[in-house]
N, C-alpha and C positions, 0 to 999 in steps of 0.2 A: 391767398384767392385763389382759385383750381381754374384752370385751363388744360384739362387734362381732357385726352382725347377718346373722350365715352359721346355714345349717343344718346341725345334726346329720342328712342324710339317709340312709335306707337302710343305718342299724346296726339289724341285730336286737336290741342292747339297749336300746332307743328308738322310740318308736312315730316312726311315717315325718315325720309333722306338727310334730314337734319342735323350736320356734324356742328358739336359746339366750337370744334377748331376753326369751323371757319368762319366764325362768328367772331370777330375783334373789335367794330366799334358798332355805333346805333343804326349805321346807314345797313351795316350787316346786317342787321336783325331786323331791320322792314323789310330787307329782303328776301330775308328767310320766310316769311309768311306769323312771325311768333307773336301771338295776342294775349293780352296780360288778364291775370287772374287773381282774384283776392283767397286769401290762404284759406280759407274756408268754403272757398268752391272747390278750389282744388281738394280738400284734404274729404269734399263731396264727390267729386267727380272721380277721386281715385279708389274707395271706397265701395261707392257704384260697381267699377268694374268689376273689384273682389265680389262683391255679395253675386253679382253674376256668373261668376265662374266656382261660386263656392271655396274661394280659397279663404284659409284663415286670415283674419285682422289679426287677431291676439296673439303671436306666436309665446310658448311658452307659459300660458295662464292658462292656471288649471279650475275648474270650477266654478268659474263665470258662467260658461257657454250658453247656459238658460238664465240668466239674470243677467247680470253687472254688464257684462259686453251686449246685449240687447239693446241695454237702454244705452249706449255708450254710443253704439253705431246710430239710432236713431238722435241724440244730441246734434252729432255729429253732420248728420242728411238734415239737419233742424238749422244748420250753422250756429248751432248757440255756443255761447263760452261754457264753459264746466266745472262744477264744486264735485269732489269725488271726496264724499261724506262718511269716516268710520276710522274705525282704531286702529291701530297700530299692526304693523306687519300685515295689512290688508292689499298688498301689491297697487297702492295708490299710485305710489311716484312710478310704479316701470309700470302702470296701464299708460301714463302722461307720457312718458318716455319712445313707448313704444309707437304714437300719434306721428314717431316722425315718418314711418314706414308709407305712413300714407301719404307722402308729400311727394312733387315730381323730385328725377333726382339731382338735377339741377334748375336753378334759375340765375337769372341776367340782373347786373346789380348796375348801377355808375360805379367804376372803379371812382375810388378813393371816398367816398359815400361814408356817411360816417352811421348815417342807418337803412343803408340798403336800400338806397334810392331806386327805385324800377324805369328804367331808362324812357321807358311808352309814358310813365305816369309819375314824371319827380314830383317829390313836397316840401325839399327842402330847400333851403336857397342856394346854397352849393350846386347842388346839381342842378338846379331853376336856369343859375349862370352862366353856366358853366354851358348846358346846350343852348345858350342863347350866342356864347361869344363864338362853341365852336360845330354847333351844330351837330349835323350826322358825323360829324367825323371824332365824335367823341368818344374815350377809349372805353370797353364795357367787361364787365370780369362774372366770372359764375360760382355760384355758391350752390356747394354741395348741401343736400338733404340733411345731411348729419349734422350740418355747422348752424341751422334751421333752429336750435333747441337750444333755449336758454330755461334759467332755473337759479332761483334764489329761497333760500329757507329764511322764513319769517323770525326776526330775534328780536329783539325790544332795542337795541342798538340802529335797529331801521330807521335810515331816516329819507324823508322828500328829495333831498336830491343824490340819494344811493336810485333810489329808481324810476324819478322824474327826470332830475337834473340844476342846475346849479347856472349862475354866474363865476364865470373863472376869470379872476383878477390877472392871473399870468398869462391866457389868450390875450387878452386886454391891451396889459401891455405890449407884449409880444407884437400882436398887430398893432400899435396905436391907435386901436378904439375905446369909444366912449362909453361907460356902459348904459346905455341907452339905446347900441347896437348893437340889436338879436347876435351877430356874428362871435358877442364875448361866451353865451350859450356853452356848458356842458352838459353834453345829454346823459340823461342815468342811464338802467340798461334798461327798463323798457322802450325810451325810442330808438336806443339800437340793437334791440328785436323786433324792431318794426319786419312784416312777413316771414314772422317765424314762430314758435310754439311758444309760450310764456308761463313757465309755474312761478308758480308759489306755497310752497310747504308750509304744510301747518297757520295758515293764513290766521285763526283766531288771534292765536300770538304776532299777532302785526297790533300798533296801534294803533286804538279808531282814526287818530288824524291822521296817521298814514293811510288806512282802509278811506277816509271822507276824501286823499288824490287820487285814487282810483275811481271815483263815479265815472266824472267827462270821460275821460280814456274808453272808459268799455259802453258808456252810452253816445258821446256825441265825438269821439274820436281826438279832441283837441286835449291839449294840455299847457297848463299856464305855470311859468318860469320867475322867480321872484319881478312881478308886476308884467310880463311879458306876456300877451293872449296868441297863442300860436297857433293859428289853426292848422292842427297836422294829419289828417285823416291818414294815421297810425292803422295799420292795416297786421293783426295781431289776434291768432288763437289762445286766448287766456285758456289756463288750466289751472284750478284752485286744486289742494287738498285740505284735507282739517280731521279732526275728530269732533262727537259729536257737541254739542256746546254744552249742553249739561254733564256731559261728561269728566269735566277740563274750568279748574278753579282759576287758568292761565288770562282766559279773552273768550271773547264772543267775535261774532261777524257781524256787524253792524248792519241794522236792516233794509238802510236803502242801498249796499252793496251787494246784501245778497237778493235784492228784488232787483239787481243789474244784472244775476250771473243768472246765464235760461236754463239750464238744467242743473240739478242736484242726484245726482248717482250716490248714492247707499252701496255700500263694499258690506264684506261679510267673511267670516273664516269657512274654511270647510267644513261639509258641514256633513262626507262620511270621511271613513278611515283610509278608503281608498285611495277619494282624490287625493287628501293631504300625505300618501306614501308619494303619489306620482310627485308632488311640491317638493317636500324633503329629497328625495332621491336625484334630482333633478340639480336643486339649491348647494348641497353637500359637496363641500370641498373635499374628497378624497380622494389622496396619493395612488399609483399604480401601484405601489410596492403595499398599501395597505390592505387594497379590495384583491391584491394576489396572496396576502397573508392570511387577511380574517374573514370567514363567510359568514355569513347573516341568515338567519333562518326566516320565513316568512314571520312567524309567530312573535322573533322578536321586533319586527317592524311593526307590527302589530301593536302588540305592549307600551312602543315609544309612542305609536299615536294618541294611542289611548291615557296614556299618562296627560297631554295635553288637553286631550278633552276633557278629560276629570278635571284639570285645574283650572279649565273656563265654568266647572261650576261647583267648584270645590269652595265650602263656606269662610276658609280662612283668604284667601284670595282676593283681592277688591276687582269685581266684573265691570268695574263703571270705567276700569283703567285696560282691561281685555289681558289676552293672554296670546303672544305675538309666534306666527307661523314660525317667524326664526328659532325659539324655542326649542321644537322639534328638531332646523335643521342642525344646531350648537350641538343638542345632545345624541343627535347621533352621531355626527365625528367626535364627542366626548367618549361616546361607547365602542365604536373601532380602537381610537386608540388606546383606551382602557384594556381590552383585547391587543390590542398588538403590545401593548408594552409586557405586559403577562410573559407574553408569545418569546418577547426576546426574549425577557429575564430564565424563564425556563430556558430556553432555547428550543423550542419546536418551530419548524418548518410552515404547519399548518393547524388555523386552530378557530373551532367556534365560536359566536358568541356566547356568553352562560350570563345565566341568571342574577347571578353575583359581579358581574360585568357593570350591570346596570345603579350600582351606584355609583359609580364615575362618572354618573351623567349629571349628579347632583349638584354642581358648581353650574352646572350647563341651564339648569331650572333655579336655582337662587338668584340668580342673577335677571331674569327674565320677567319675575314676579311680580307685580307690588302684592301686600299683605296689608287685610286691616288688623286692627288694636289685637282682636284673640288671636289674630296669625304671628302678630311680633310675640304676641307672649308664649305660644309653642315653639315661638322658632323657626326659622327659614328650612333649615338644614332639617328639621323632625315631619314638617307640611310637605318637604322635599321629598324624603323617604317612603311616608304615608303615603304619597299621589302612584309610586309605583305597585304598595300592594293592593290597591284602588282599584287598578289599571289590568292588575291579575285577576283582579277578584270580579271586575266586569267582563274578562273574556273568557273566564273556566269555563262556563256552560255550555260555549262553544266549540268543547274539545273534551271535555268529560261529560257524566255525567252532573246533574245538579244536586249540590248537599241544602239541604231542607235547614232550615232552621231550625226548628221542632220537631222533632225523629221521634216515633213510638217508639221505649225501653224494648229490649232485647230483637228491635228490627235489623236486620242484617244491612249492610252499605255495600258498596265495592268496594270502598275505601277498610275497609275493618282489617285484611290482611298489612298494610301498610301503619294502620294506627298500631297494631298489636304487636309488631317488628320493633315499633319506637318504645312501647310498654317494656316489653325486654327486652331492651338494650340499656343496661346502667347510663352510660355515659353519653346516649345521645349520638348524636350522629353529625364530622364536623367536614364541612364544605370550604378549605383555606381559597384566597385570594388570590394568590400561585401561584395555585395546583399544576404542575405541568399536565398535558394530556393523559398519559396514560395512568397517571393515580388518580387523576377525574373522573376519566370512564371508569377505575376499577371501586373508586368508592360509591360510585353509582351501582355499578352492578352491583356491590356487596347486597343491597336494598331490594334481595330478590322477589319481595311481591310486589314492588315499583316497577321491575322489568315485565311482570307478568298483568299487571293493570295496565300498562304503555300495550301492549305485546296487544290487549284483548278489543279498546279503543279505537287506538291508533295501530292498527298492524299495519296501514299502507306507508308510514311518514318512514323516510331514511335512515340508516342504520346513525348517522353523527344527530340528524334532528331529532331523536329520540332520545338522545341527551339532556338535549334544552328540555323534553317536553317533562321527562322526569325531575329536573329542578322545578319546571313550572307545576310540578302536582305537590309537590312539598312547600311553595310558596302559596298556592291555593290552601289549601289542607291549614294552612296559619291562619289563611283569612277569615277562613268557614271556622276556626276554633278549632282543629283537630286536632292540631300541633303546636308547639309555641317555636318561636323564634327568636336569638338571640344573637345580636351582631357584638361583639369583639375587633380589636385591634384588627386582628392577622386575616380573618373571617367570619362565616357564622356558621352558631350552632343551631340543630333542627331537633327537641327533644319532646316528650306527650307531654300535654297539657297539666301532666299535675306533677312531673318529674322535680320541678322545681320545691314544691312540698316537701315530697316524700323524700328527699335528700338534705332535704334541711337549709337549703339554699337559698 
């Protein structure tokens, strides 16, 4: 319990100079002018103060500023229990946890109470009898807002005893009480979360009979344990999270429970690359040594996020399962680690992300997507590899002239010089995965028409970024059938589209 020397400053319900270290008994609390408030009123009042001052209410959540956050704020103002409905990786649990920041810094509780009894409005037999016996002399403790959050993942093995409570035979024996005495009750997670935010994640996974046990708690506030009907007006802010019912085979939310949840808020994935990049940059765990060693061009970040966007629209990937935002986060970590490993092997003190490094993110993709039958036949690694190409193809026209699928015969294009270079090269062009910086740059500089193309269409790119753009052009020409690309153990080979036939390979 907290008795720290913090002030409950500038709260309307208490005097401005109220210090919690001076308030140790119920009598002290009454003299201070403290007034009780329900948790829903507490959340509402603190949200109102933030809205009046244009303070960000959900720090670190991006892409929801005009959609989910306003709906969540309206639900809090309405004092509703809330269901956050959306696919995996849409920050549902994070939003619920951030609601703690809308609570008061500290609240008083009856010291020793299992269910955080309000000293001014006790509800448990323990607190009522203690106040009756000792009056204003009962000791109180202070509960910080960060202790007022309880979370339970719904799993098939969850029981009513876990979340509501049960009769405790050991307590009955120790206190020498009959099972008819309500003091033998062991309270479950929900009663113990009185005056707290209580989150149940993946609500459809909770068995229907367990969901039924929540009816009275949400509507009337009373609980029933093994024949005991206790009128405990619990003060709880419920937040549920769930995947859309139509998208899961594991279960559903029973209709009467859904009816008792005040607001259902639909979450979504980022709708643009810039928002996705902000989320990935914020969440990726990169060490200082990695960021000092590896530079990441903006185009590389765009490609990384576009891969995720392509995955969400890919026919081989189950759209109903969703593609989590965690995919781009782990992919960025893998991408940087791939470049780091390459630089350490080559002895480079500084390096930049290369397009060949993107092959290192395939394990981050295959572990994050659910494939449909056709995707399983194709193979997870092949699907992931193709997503990289799809992302490059989508972004290519933003940096270089568009390549038409059907071109007129003998019509000149900006890429003729590059393609001709490959026609005149018998062995094609190889980029090994672990080339050092000097050899990598020299290899790309040898394709002179490629350098001329970059200078013409991306003259403002810095020196280092131009090498990434050169690789980008080669991969783009492959996607538009101007070149062929072959992956082998140690690297990638680019050749003209007919080279394999001419050489007899």
